[in-house]
DODOGU-866749 format. One line per field, with one value per residue (C-alpha): residue in three letters; residue number from 0; y negated, x, z negated. Coordinates in steps of 0.25 Angstrom, whole numbers, padded with zeros to 4 digits. Example, Ala and Ser with C-alpha at 12.3 -4.5 7.8 and 13.67 -1.06 7.14 Angstrom:
REM DODOGU-866749
resn c(ALA  SER)
resi c(0  1)
y c(0018  0004)
x c(0049  0055)
z c(-0031  -0029)
//
This chain:
REM DODOGU-866749
resn c(TYR  SER  MET  PRO  PHE  CYS  LEU  SER  THR  VAL  ASN  ASP  THR  VAL  VAL  ALA  ILE  PRO  TYR  GLY  SER  ARG  GLN  VAL  ARG  LEU  VAL  LEU  LYS  GLY  ARG  ASP  HIS  LEU  TYR  LEU  GLU  THR  LYS  THR  LEU  GLN  GLY  VAL  LYS  SER  GLU  ASN  SER  LEU  SER  SER  THR  GLY  SER  PHE  LEU  VAL  ASP  ASN  SER  SER  VAL  ASP  PHE  GLN  LYS  PHE  SER  ASP  LYS  GLU  MET  LEU  ARG  ILE  SER  GLY  PRO  LEU  THR  ALA  ASP  PHE  VAL  VAL  LYS  ILE  ARG  TYR  ALA  GLY  ASP  ALA  ASP  SER  SER  VAL  GLN  PHE  ILE  PHE  TYR  GLN  PRO  ILE  ILE  TYR  GLN  TRP  ARG  GLU  THR  ASP  PHE  PHE  PRO  CYS  SER  ALA  SER  CYS  GLY  GLY  GLY  TYR  GLN  LEU  THR  SER  ALA  GLU  CYS  PHE  ASP  LEU  ARG  SER  ASN  ARG  VAL  VAL  SER  ASP  GLN  TYR  CYS  HIS  TYR  TYR  PRO  GLU  ASN  ILE  LYS  PRO  LYS  PRO  LYS  LEU  GLN  GLU  CYS  ASN  LEU  ASP  PRO  CYS  PRO  ALA  SER  ASP  GLY  TYR  LYS  GLN  ILE  MET  PRO  TYR  ASP  LEU  TYR  HIS  PRO  LEU  PRO  ARG  TRP  GLU  SER  THR  PRO  TRP  THR  ALA  CYS  SER  SER  SER  CYS  GLY  GLY  GLY  ILE  GLN  SER  ARG  SER  ILE  SER  CYS  VAL  GLU  GLU  ASP  ILE  GLN  GLY  HIS  ILE  SER  PRO  VAL  GLU  GLU  TRP  LYS  CYS  MET  TYR  THR  SER  LYS  MET  PRO  VAL  VAL  GLN  HIS  CYS  ASN  VAL  PHE  ASP  CYS  PRO  LYS  TRP  LEU  ALA  GLN  GLU  TRP  SER  PRO  CYS  THR  VAL  THR  CYS  GLY  GLN  GLY  LEU  ARG  TYR  ARG  VAL  VAL  LEU  CYS  ILE  ASP  HIS  ARG  GLY  ILE  HIS  THR  GLY  GLY  CYS  SER  PRO  LYS  THR  LYS  PRO  HIS  ILE  LYS  GLU  GLU  CYS  LEU  VAL  PRO  THR  PRO  CYS  TYR  LYS  PRO  LYS  GLU  LYS  LEU  PRO  VAL  GLU  ALA  GLN  LEU  PRO  TRP  TYR  LYS  GLN  ALA  GLN  GLU  LEU  GLU  GLU  GLY  ALA  VAL  VAL  SER  GLU  GLU  PRO  SER  PHE  ILE  PRO  GLU  ALA  TRP  SER  THR  CYS  SER  VAL  THR  CYS  GLY  VAL  GLY  ASN  GLN  VAL  ARG  LEU  VAL  LYS  CYS  GLN  VAL  LEU  LEU  SER  PHE  SER  GLN  SER  VAL  ALA  ASP  LEU  PRO  ILE  ASP  GLU  CYS  GLU  GLY  PRO  LYS  PRO  VAL  SER  GLN  ARG  ALA  CYS  TYR  SER  GLY  SER  CYS  SER  GLY  GLU  ALA  THR  GLU  TYR  THR  SER  GLU  GLN  MET  GLU  LEU  LEU  HIS  GLY  SER  LEU  GLN  GLU  SER  ASP  GLU  LEU  TYR  GLU  TRP  GLU  TYR  LYS  GLY  PHE  THR  ALA  CYS  SER  ALA  SER  CYS  GLY  ARG  GLY  VAL  GLN  GLU  SER  VAL  VAL  THR  CYS  LEU  ASN  LYS  GLN  THR  ARG  LYS  THR  VAL  ASP  GLU  THR  LEU  CYS  VAL  ALA  SER  ARG  ARG  PRO  PRO  GLN  LEU  LEU  LYS  ALA  CYS  SER  LEU  ASP  ARG  CYS  ARG  PRO  ARG)
resi c(0  1  2  3  4  5  6  7  8  9  10  11  12  13  14  15  16  17  18  19  20  21  22  23  24  25  26  27  28  29  30  31  32  33  34  35  36  37  38  39  40  41  42  43  44  45  46  47  48  49  50  51  52  53  54  55  56  57  58  59  60  61  62  63  64  65  66  67  68  69  70  71  72  73  74  75  76  77  78  79  80  81  82  83  84  85  86  87  88  89  90  91  92  93  94  95  96  97  98  99  100  101  102  103  104  105  106  107  108  109  110  111  112  113  114  115  116  117  118  119  120  121  122  123  124  125  126  127  128  129  130  131  132  133  134  135  136  137  138  139  140  141  142  143  144  145  146  147  148  149  150  151  152  153  154  155  156  157  158  159  160  161  162  163  164  165  166  167  168  169  170  171  172  173  174  175  176  177  178  179  180  181  182  183  184  185  186  187  188  189  190  191  192  193  194  195  196  197  198  199  200  201  202  203  204  205  206  207  208  209  210  211  212  213  214  215  216  217  218  219  220  221  222  223  224  225  226  227  228  229  230  231  232  233  234  235  236  237  238  239  240  241  242  243  244  245  246  247  248  249  250  251  252  253  254  255  256  257  258  259  260  261  262  263  264  265  266  267  268  269  270  271  272  273  274  275  276  277  278  279  280  281  282  283  284  285  286  287  288  289  290  291  292  293  294  295  296  297  298  299  300  301  302  303  304  305  306  307  308  309  310  311  312  313  314  315  316  317  318  319  320  321  322  323  324  325  326  327  328  329  330  331  332  333  334  335  336  337  338  339  340  341  342  343  344  345  346  347  348  349  350  351  352  353  354  355  356  357  358  359  360  361  362  363  364  365  366  367  368  369  370  371  372  373  374  375  376  377  378  379  380  381  382  383  384  385  386  387  388  389  390  391  392  393  394  395  396  397  398  399  400  401  402  403  404  405  406  407  408  409  410  411  412  413  414  415  416  417  418  419  420  421  422  423  424  425  426  427  428  429  430  431  432  433  434  435  436  437  438  439  440  441  442  443  444  445  446  447  448  449  450  451  452  453  454  455  456  457  458  459  460  461  462  463  464  465  466  467  468  469  470  471  472  473  474  475  476  477)
y c(0231  0236  0226  0228  0219  0214  0208  0198  0192  0197  0199  0199  0201  0213  0212  0210  0221  0216  0221  0233  0236  0252  0262  0253  0259  0252  0256  0248  0253  0247  0244  0234  0237  0236  0231  0228  0215  0216  0206  0211  0203  0198  0192  0203  0205  0216  0221  0235  0237  0252  0256  0272  0280  0285  0281  0268  0262  0248  0239  0253  0255  0267  0265  0276  0270  0279  0273  0279  0274  0266  0264  0262  0266  0262  0267  0262  0269  0258  0251  0240  0234  0223  0215  0220  0213  0222  0216  0219  0218  0215  0225  0224  0216  0224  0221  0231  0235  0235  0242  0242  0245  0245  0243  0229  0228  0214  0205  0193  0192  0183  0181  0171  0159  0155  0145  0131  0120  0116  0105  0099  0095  0096  0095  0108  0110  0121  0128  0138  0148  0150  0160  0161  0171  0180  0186  0200  0202  0190  0186  0172  0163  0161  0154  0158  0163  0175  0180  0178  0188  0199  0200  0209  0199  0190  0176  0176  0166  0155  0156  0145  0143  0132  0126  0116  0117  0109  0095  0083  0075  0064  0055  0059  0060  0071  0081  0089  0103  0106  0118  0116  0120  0109  0096  0099  0103  0112  0106  0108  0105  0092  0089  0078  0077  0084  0076  0074  0087  0085  0090  0088  0102  0114  0115  0106  0104  0095  0094  0088  0088  0095  0092  0097  0087  0089  0081  0077  0077  0062  0066  0060  0068  0068  0076  0087  0099  0108  0119  0116  0119  0131  0141  0139  0140  0127  0121  0122  0108  0111  0116  0118  0110  0108  0121  0121  0122  0109  0104  0109  0106  0115  0115  0119  0127  0120  0114  0119  0112  0099  0104  0117  0118  0112  0105  0097  0095  0102  0098  0103  0098  0098  0097  0096  0105  0108  0120  0121  0120  0106  0095  0085  0076  0079  0086  0079  0074  0076  0093  0089  0099  0093  0091  0092  0098  0100  0112  0120  0127  0139  0136  0127  0114  0116  0104  0109  0101  0098  0106  0100  0103  0116  0117  0128  0132  0138  0152  0157  0160  0146  0141  0148  0145  0132  0132  0139  0129  0116  0123  0113  0116  0113  0115  0130  0139  0142  0148  0137  0142  0135  0132  0145  0148  0145  0159  0168  0170  0160  0169  0180  0185  0182  0177  0166  0166  0154  0153  0154  0148  0149  0134  0124  0110  0106  0094  0090  0088  0086  0097  0110  0123  0138  0148  0164  0169  0177  0164  0159  0166  0171  0176  0172  0165  0174  0170  0177  0178  0182  0171  0171  0162  0165  0175  0179  0184  0172  0183  0178  0182  0182  0177  0171  0160  0168  0179  0169  0163  0177  0178  0166  0170  0185  0187  0195  0195  0196  0201  0214  0228  0231  0219  0221  0219  0217  0229  0224  0227  0239  0242  0234  0238  0239  0245  0234  0221  0213  0219  0216  0221  0223  0220  0232  0230  0238  0239  0239  0242  0227  0234  0245  0239  0253  0256  0260  0263  0251  0252  0248  0233  0224  0225  0210  0206  0213  0204  0201  0209  0202  0204  0201  0203  0211  0209  0222  0224  0219  0231  0236  0237  0250)
x c(0055  0062  0064  0068  0059  0062  0051  0049  0037  0022  0017  0027  0022  0033  0028  0016  0014  0006  -0007  -0002  0010  0014  0023  0022  0030  0035  0041  0041  0052  0049  0038  0029  0017  0014  -0001  -0006  -0014  -0020  -0027  -0034  -0034  -0048  -0042  -0047  -0037  -0037  -0027  -0023  -0016  -0010  -0011  -0010  -0004  -0013  -0017  -0027  -0034  -0030  -0036  -0039  -0023  -0020  -0010  -0002  0003  0012  0015  0026  0032  0044  0039  0027  0027  0015  0014  0005  0004  -0002  -0005  -0010  -0023  -0020  -0010  -0003  0004  0012  0015  0020  0014  0026  0026  0040  0052  0060  0060  0054  0061  0051  0054  0044  0045  0033  0032  0025  0019  0021  0010  0014  0020  0023  0015  0018  0008  0003  0010  0009  0004  0013  0021  0018  0004  0011  0024  0031  0030  0033  0025  0030  0024  0027  0025  0016  0016  0003  -0004  -0008  -0017  -0026  -0023  -0018  -0006  0002  0015  0027  0034  0025  0032  0046  0043  0047  0060  0055  0045  0052  0048  0045  0052  0042  0041  0041  0036  0035  0020  0012  0021  0011  0016  0009  -0001  0002  -0001  0009  0020  0025  0034  0043  0045  0060  0065  0060  0074  0081  0073  0064  0072  0064  0060  0070  0073  0082  0085  0090  0104  0104  0102  0113  0115  0106  0119  0134  0138  0132  0122  0111  0101  0101  0088  0084  0072  0070  0059  0055  0059  0058  0066  0059  0065  0071  0078  0068  0067  0053  0048  0038  0029  0039  0033  0040  0053  0048  0056  0069  0071  0070  0082  0082  0080  0087  0100  0110  0121  0133  0133  0147  0149  0149  0163  0165  0173  0184  0192  0205  0211  0213  0226  0231  0227  0235  0238  0244  0237  0222  0214  0217  0214  0215  0212  0208  0208  0195  0193  0180  0183  0175  0172  0185  0192  0196  0197  0187  0176  0160  0160  0150  0156  0145  0150  0163  0171  0179  0193  0196  0192  0197  0205  0209  0221  0220  0232  0232  0240  0251  0258  0267  0266  0277  0281  0284  0299  0300  0310  0319  0320  0306  0306  0298  0285  0284  0288  0276  0267  0268  0268  0256  0249  0253  0247  0242  0231  0239  0235  0240  0232  0236  0233  0228  0226  0216  0220  0222  0209  0211  0216  0205  0210  0213  0224  0233  0233  0223  0219  0217  0213  0212  0206  0215  0211  0216  0215  0220  0220  0213  0222  0211  0200  0210  0201  0204  0199  0198  0202  0202  0212  0219  0221  0232  0247  0255  0252  0239  0240  0236  0222  0222  0234  0236  0237  0241  0236  0244  0244  0230  0235  0245  0257  0269  0272  0285  0286  0297  0293  0295  0285  0275  0276  0275  0262  0255  0259  0255  0248  0233  0226  0211  0208  0215  0210  0220  0226  0236  0232  0237  0234  0239  0253  0262  0265  0275  0289  0292  0287  0291  0298  0296  0293  0286  0273  0273  0260  0254  0249  0240  0235  0220  0209  0200  0188  0188  0198  0206  0220  0227  0240  0249  0253  0240  0242  0251  0265  0269  0257  0260  0259  0271  0274  0270  0278  0272  0279  0274  0277  0275  0279  0295  0302  0308  0323  0329)
z c(0171  0158  0146  0132  0121  0108  0101  0089  0088  0083  0097  0111  0124  0129  0144  0155  0164  0176  0183  0193  0184  0183  0176  0163  0153  0139  0126  0112  0102  0088  0079  0086  0095  0109  0113  0127  0133  0146  0157  0170  0182  0179  0165  0157  0143  0133  0122  0119  0105  0109  0094  0095  0106  0118  0133  0135  0146  0146  0157  0166  0164  0156  0145  0138  0124  0115  0099  0091  0079  0084  0098  0108  0123  0133  0146  0158  0172  0179  0187  0178  0179  0171  0166  0154  0143  0134  0118  0106  0092  0082  0071  0063  0062  0071  0086  0096  0109  0122  0135  0147  0162  0173  0187  0192  0203  0212  0209  0215  0230  0239  0251  0263  0267  0281  0288  0283  0293  0305  0301  0316  0323  0335  0344  0335  0320  0309  0298  0287  0278  0263  0252  0241  0229  0228  0217  0223  0211  0212  0227  0223  0227  0213  0209  0216  0203  0200  0214  0209  0199  0209  0214  0227  0230  0240  0243  0259  0267  0274  0289  0299  0313  0322  0325  0333  0344  0353  0359  0351  0358  0368  0358  0349  0360  0366  0357  0363  0356  0352  0345  0331  0324  0331  0331  0320  0308  0297  0284  0273  0259  0255  0241  0233  0227  0212  0200  0189  0181  0168  0161  0161  0157  0150  0162  0167  0178  0190  0200  0214  0222  0234  0246  0259  0271  0286  0297  0309  0323  0321  0308  0298  0284  0277  0265  0270  0262  0254  0262  0275  0268  0261  0272  0264  0250  0242  0235  0219  0213  0201  0197  0185  0184  0175  0170  0165  0149  0143  0136  0122  0110  0108  0094  0093  0081  0068  0064  0051  0039  0035  0021  0018  0004  -0002  0008  0021  0035  0047  0063  0075  0089  0097  0112  0122  0133  0145  0153  0159  0146  0150  0138  0141  0135  0135  0122  0111  0101  0091  0093  0092  0081  0069  0072  0056  0044  0029  0026  0014  0013  0002  -0004  -0015  -0016  -0026  -0033  -0043  -0057  -0063  -0077  -0091  -0094  -0105  -0115  -0110  -0125  -0127  -0125  -0112  -0119  -0125  -0110  -0105  -0115  -0114  -0099  -0099  -0108  -0100  -0088  -0078  -0067  -0052  -0037  -0038  -0045  -0059  -0072  -0082  -0096  -0106  -0120  -0131  -0139  -0153  -0161  -0164  -0179  -0189  -0194  -0189  -0175  -0165  -0151  -0142  -0128  -0118  -0102  -0091  -0077  -0064  -0059  -0047  -0044  -0032  -0027  -0017  -0027  -0041  -0048  -0054  -0048  -0055  -0047  -0049  -0059  -0047  -0039  -0049  -0049  -0061  -0074  -0080  -0093  -0104  -0109  -0123  -0133  -0149  -0159  -0174  -0184  -0196  -0206  -0211  -0225  -0228  -0229  -0221  -0208  -0201  -0186  -0179  -0170  -0158  -0162  -0166  -0151  -0147  -0155  -0150  -0135  -0135  -0124  -0123  -0109  -0114  -0098  -0100  -0106  -0116  -0126  -0137  -0151  -0165  -0175  -0189  -0194  -0198  -0212  -0220  -0217  -0231  -0244  -0252  -0251  -0238  -0225  -0211  -0204  -0188  -0180  -0173  -0158  -0150  -0136  -0138  -0125  -0127  -0124  -0133  -0143  -0145  -0144  -0132  -0127  -0127  -0113  -0109  -0115  -0107  -0114  -0111  -0120  -0132  -0144  -0152  -0163  -0177  -0191  -0204  -0217  -0227  -0243  -0253  -0268  -0272  -0269  -0283  -0285  -0280)
//
């Protein structure tokens, strides 16, 4: 016999090799270790730890053992003078693999019995033999199961013969000897009907009782000892029944969601199907899959808001400013800017900042949720702009109303690397009398604060040109 073995407990029995076996060869691959337990026919037990390579004498059997870093090998020529049990001693987390082969002698053998007593004391009867399982080592009769271990060990069939054929005494009346098989039928097995199956599906058990009966010449049936029927095989008393699969719930595909946006419901058909694929009953209500469930369509529900009318006469930038400041959270992701901060300076040109969020109104719960910025479409409102808080020196400044609008609406994105910045004014355009100074705008690296090429800044976000009046001494007459 050859068998791979995976082991996981601290001490495992690999194989029991009985007395008289020959040509034993066993290989363990892994980090675990082999050891032996033996028991002689007289009941004497011993152990051998097999701790090192070498040849050992174990109960008068020569054992050759080899130990390597990753495997162990055991060889015994035999025949074994005791029952050997090969065990393993667990040494680590990894499993070991064991292969073995040996030739085992037949220890248990069927033996035919003598004839049982005759079925009749006179007038003609019959008698049978039987078979019993015999232990060749101890010369004892043992349970039949031991002889079933060997396929080549075939149980002999019972023999039958007639007996006590002499006529019965006159006191019992004369009994004529008739042909045995015609007028005296052999004993036979009789059975009761099968019981109901223990399960209606999925495999159950049903049983019946078997008895040995005998029929006399008059046709009367009576129970007799079982050995009288042993010349034929005993009928089975248990059998499997209703082995087909039990009906099962079969769920169909889900329907589309009942809504096209937001949260809704979806449905499916659930049928009870038997092993033939036919719609039937019998499925357990407790295990029935649910037929409806909530579903969420990733498209947000959008309900357009009515916008307030805007005066058509206003310039485009004025319209944009008013619409932006009136932004309301809707059921479609949209940019929602918060209020501007106060100007960073109390006079001159400074900065204002504000927080811009991407938000959506959840119609189901009527709550506002923040979304990642990239969930909102369209241009993002600016989060920084220039502001002017009036002249610091008190001199007059000349701005048109449109230039003032542009000044307050000039845009600076705080999350870009380069930005526009005012760097003072040019010299006065006149050397005497009344002149003008123009604002100087440069492109700066926001981290190093150094002036860079103007092409690195966004041209559309360039601050407006500022003009400042400058008065010098009155010009002399020519």
